[in-house]
C-alpha positions in Angstrom: 0.0 0.0 0.0 1.4 3.4 -1.0 1.6 6.1 1.7 0.6 9.6 0.8 3.4 11.8 2.3 2.4 15.2 3.7 5.0 17.7 4.8 3.9 20.4 7.2 6.3 23.4 7.4 5.2 25.4 10.3 6.7 27.2 13.3 4.2 25.7 15.7 3.2 22.1 16.1 -0.5 23.2 16.3 -0.7 23.1 12.5 0.7 19.6 12.3 -1.7 18.4 15.0 -4.6 20.0 13.1 -3.6 18.1 9.9 -3.1 14.8 11.7 -6.4 15.1 13.6 -8.3 16.0 10.4 -6.9 13.0 8.5 -7.4 10.7 11.4 -7.6 7.2 10.1 -8.6 8.1 6.6 -6.4 6.7 3.9 -2.8 5.9 4.4 -1.1 9.2 5.2 2.3 9.9 6.7 2.7 13.4 8.1 6.1 14.8 8.7 6.8 18.1 10.4 9.5 20.6 9.8 9.5 23.5 12.3 12.7 25.2 11.0 11.8 27.2 7.9 15.4 27.5 6.9 15.4 23.6 6.4 12.0 23.6 4.6 13.3 23.2 1.1 16.0 20.6 2.0 13.5 18.6 4.1 11.0 18.6 1.2 13.6 17.5 -1.3 14.6 14.6 0.9 11.1 13.6 2.1 9.5 13.8 -1.4 6.0 14.7 -0.2 2.8 14.3 -2.2 1.6 17.6 -0.6 3.1 20.5 1.4 1.1 22.3 4.1 2.9 25.6 4.7 2.2 28.1 7.4 2.8 31.5 5.7 2.1 33.4 9.0 5.3 32.2 10.6 6.6 34.4 13.4 9.9 34.7 11.6 8.3 35.9 8.4 9.9 33.0 6.5 6.7 31.3 5.3 6.4 33.3 2.1 10.1 33.0 1.5 9.9 29.2 1.7 6.8 29.3 -0.5 8.9 31.1 -3.2 11.7 28.6 -2.8 9.3 25.7 -3.5 7.9 27.5 -6.5 11.3 28.0 -8.1 12.8 24.6 -7.1 12.9 22.3 -10.2 11.8 19.3 -8.1 9.3 20.9 -5.7 7.5 23.1 -8.1 5.2 20.2 -9.0 4.2 19.5 -5.5 0.8 20.9 -4.5 0.9 23.4 -1.7 -1.8 24.3 0.9 -1.0 27.7 2.4 -2.2 28.1 5.9 -2.9 31.6 7.3 -5.0 33.6 9.7 -5.0 36.5 7.2 -8.0 36.5 4.8 -6.0 38.4 2.2 -3.7 35.3 1.9 -6.5 33.5 0.0 -5.8 35.8 -3.0 -2.0 35.3 -2.7 -2.4 31.6 -2.5 -4.6 31.6 -5.6 -2.1 33.7 -7.5 0.7 31.2 -6.5 -1.4 28.3 -7.7 -1.9 27.0 -4.1 -4.9 26.2 -2.1 -5.8 28.3 1.0 -6.6 27.0 4.5 -7.6 29.4 7.3 -6.0 28.6 10.7 -9.5 28.6 12.2 -10.6 25.7 9.9 -12.4 22.8 11.4 -11.3 19.2 10.9 -13.7 18.5 8.0 -12.5 21.7 6.2 -8.9 20.7 6.6 -9.5 17.2 5.3 -11.5 18.6 2.3 -8.8 21.1 1.4 -6.0 18.4 1.7 -8.0 15.9 -0.4 -8.8 18.6 -3.0 -5.1 19.5 -3.3 -4.1 15.9 -3.7 -6.8 15.4 -6.4 -6.0 18.7 -8.0 -2.7 17.2 -8.6 0.9 17.9 -9.3 2.2 20.4 -11.7 -0.1 23.2 -10.8 0.7 24.3 -7.3 4.1 25.7 -8.0 3.1 27.8 -11.0 1.8 31.3 -11.0 
């Protein structure tokens, strides 16, 4: 059985916990967390995720920088991205970047729906503007 790999790049474990809780026992998912934004790209290249969940509201301000690094990386540009933010305006930025948006206040059903939509939506679109 193939595992769907999800990488969560977030400064706080709350985002990873939200993803794990939302997915529960649905389908075979493996969720990995990277809390150091400066390692986000290297971790993604090594882990080879099917999907990246990225907190763009990071306290260090590195979330958007990491999103750009994924977008311009020849390997990662095909990986769908879900951008997590508490800022409603981020919805537009996510759409412009070819990513899906997930509000930090989302409930478990919404999180699962957005992740499934991103996986169905597929590779090759999330990294393009």
